[in-house]
N, C-alpha and C positions, 0 to 999 in steps of 0.2 A: 482386448489387445494384450499380448505378451511382451513384456520389456525384453529389449535386446540390447546388444552393445551400442548400437546406433538406432535411435527411434523405437518403433514397436512393430512387432509381427502380429498378424491376425492368427488366431488359434489354428485355423485350417492349414494356412500357409506354413506356419511353424511345424504342424505335425507332418506335413508333406515334404518339409525339408527344403522348401523353395525359399528364395532370397527376396521375396516381396517385402519392403519395408514401408512403414507409414511413420512420417515425422511426428513429433508431438502436436504440431498444429492439426495435422490431418486426422490424428487420433481423437481429437476433440470434435471433429466433424466440421470445422471452419476453414474457409479458404479465402477469407476477405483481407484486404490490404491493411497494413499497419500504419496508422496516421497519428493516433493520439500518443503512442509511446514516443516516437522520435520528436514530437512537438513539445511534449512535457520535458524531455531531457534537454532540448533547446531552451526552454523557458527556465529551467533551473540553472543551466550553465550561464545564461545571459544575466539572470539575477545575481548569480555568484560573482561574475565579473564585475557587475555594477557595485556590489557590496564591497569589493576591494578598493573602490575609488576613494572612499573616505579615510584610507590609511589604515589597513589591517595587517600591516607588516609583510605584505607582499603575497602571502598564501592564505591568510585568514580573514574572517569577516571583520569589518570596521567596527569599532565600538559604538559609533554613531548609529550605524544601521541596526546593530543588535539592540540598543536601547529604544530605538524608534519603531522597529518592527518585529522584534522577537516576541515570542510568547512569554508573558509576564502577567500573573494574575492581578497584582494591585493596579497595573496600568488599565486593565479592563474594568476593574471595580470602581476605581476613583476617577478615571478619565473617559470611561465608556469607549475605549478604544478596541472595539469588537473585531475590527479587521485583522488584529494579530492572530486570531484563530486560524486564518488563511494564510497570511503572509509568512508566518513562521515556517510553514510547511514548504516554502520555496527558498528558504535561506539555509546556508551550511557554514559550519564554523571553520572549516579549513578544506585544503585540497584533498586530503585523504577522506574526509567525510564525504564530500560530494562525489568523489571517484567511486567509493564503495556503493554509494546509493544509486548512482546512475548506472553502474554496471548491472546491479541487481535489477533495476528497473527495465533495462534493456533486455535482459534474459528473461525475466518472467513476463514483461509486457509483450515481447514477440511471440510468446507461446499463448498468452490469455486473451489479448485483444482480438485476434482473428477467431478465437473460439467463442468469445462471449459477444462479440459486436461492440462498437464504439459506445453505444448508450450504456450498455450494462457495465463495461469496462469503466467508464467515467464514473458511474455511480459507486463502484466499489473503491475506486482510487480516491475521489474527492471525499466520500463518505468515511474512508479509512483515515485520510489526513485529519479531518474534523474529529474523528474519534479518538485519533491520537493526541490531538490537542486537549480534548476532554480529560483523557486519562492523566495527562501531565498536570492539568489544573486540579484534579483531584488529589494525586499523590505528591506533586511538588509545585504547588501554586505560587511559591514566592521565590521560584528559580527561573532564570531566562532559559528557554529551550527553543531549539531551531532544528531544521532537518525534515526531510521527506520520508523519515524512517517509519512513521505511522502509517502512511500510505502504502509503503513497500511491505510492511507486515500484513496490511490487509490484503495485498496481491498474493502473498504467500498463502494466507487462509483461503483466498478464492482458488488458488491452484490446487490445494489440498482437496477441496469439495468438489472441484471440476474433474479431477482424476478420478476420485472415488465414484462420481456420476458416471464416468466413462468406463468404469469397470477396471481401472488401472489401480494397482497397489501403491499409495503414496510412499510406503517404506522402500519398496524396490525402485521406485523412480528417483528417490533422493529428496523429495520435498519435505517430507516429515523430518528427516535428519536435519535438513537445512533450517527449518523451523525450531528444532530442539537445540541445535548449536547456537543459534542467535539468541534464544532465550537464556541460554547459560552465560553467553558473553554479556547479555543485558544485565543479568542479576550479579555477575561476578565483578564486572569492572566499574569502578566509580565513575562519576561524571556523565554517565549515559543515562538518558531519560526513560527510566523503567515505566513510568505512567504512559509515556508516549508510545513506546513499543507495545506494551500490553493493551492499551486502549486500541491502538490501531488493529492488532491481531483480533481482539474480541469483536470490535466494530466491524472489521472486514469479514469475519466468519459469519456474523448475522446477516449482513448484506448479501453476501455471496450465497448463502443458503436461500435468500429470498429470490435472488436473480437466477440460480441455477437449479437448485433442487426442488423449491416449492412449485414451480410452474409445471413439473412432471406429476405433481400429486393432485392437481386441480384441473377442472375442465376449462376454467378461465385463466389462460396462461399469462395473460397481461396484468392480471390483478396483482400478483406477488411483486412484479417489476415496478408497478405503480407505488405499491406500498414501499418499496426500497427507496425509490425516488423521493418520496415524502418524508422518509425517515432522515434524509440527509439534513434538511432544514431543522428537523427536530433535535438532532444531534447537535447542530450549531447553537440552538437556543439553550439546550442543556448544558453546553460548555460555557456559555455566557453565565447561566445560573451557577455553574460550579466556581467560576471566577469570584462571584459575589459571596458564595457561601463558604469557600475554603481559603481565600487569600485575606 
């Protein structure tokens, strides 16, 4: 596919000067309905509204919700509250936080979910969420962390790998620039979970390679996807171990 102002042109059509255009979804070869993306957005928004109920100043997470469900290494280590590795990924500190994350999820999810299918999309999303928690527990174990950013960064990595697999230049499409800018913001601005973002990006890259690229390199196309699915609970157990080791 050749990138165009809207969507992508096939090389033959572009060379012939025809106006046949393929959207990003079609360029990845998928035409399945989008179900998980709006469902995840609805869950995140619902949890955000619920988190305001405890008195978060009108637009922010309530301190009680943050203390009880946010990612915090000592709570995992001393109280065995392992659920925080998951629940933190559905909490957001404020209106801007959730707005940016849900907008990114809507854009990238509508592109990736039809291309990957719901199972592979879910593996990357939830695996990236857990990998983000793992990264935060390694680099910032004694700080509270919340947000779906780890999962979003995992989807960014998956989009990069999916576009390369489809013959699309990630630099021309803009996903590489998006990842680069978000990494700069992550490293430059205080109070952003560097471990959460980097962990999500790296974990997402590994999972995306297993569900997108690896099946093309083997005759047993299901084996890498199964391996990716198995890797998700392994990441969870590793995150638990990180909480005990670093907090």
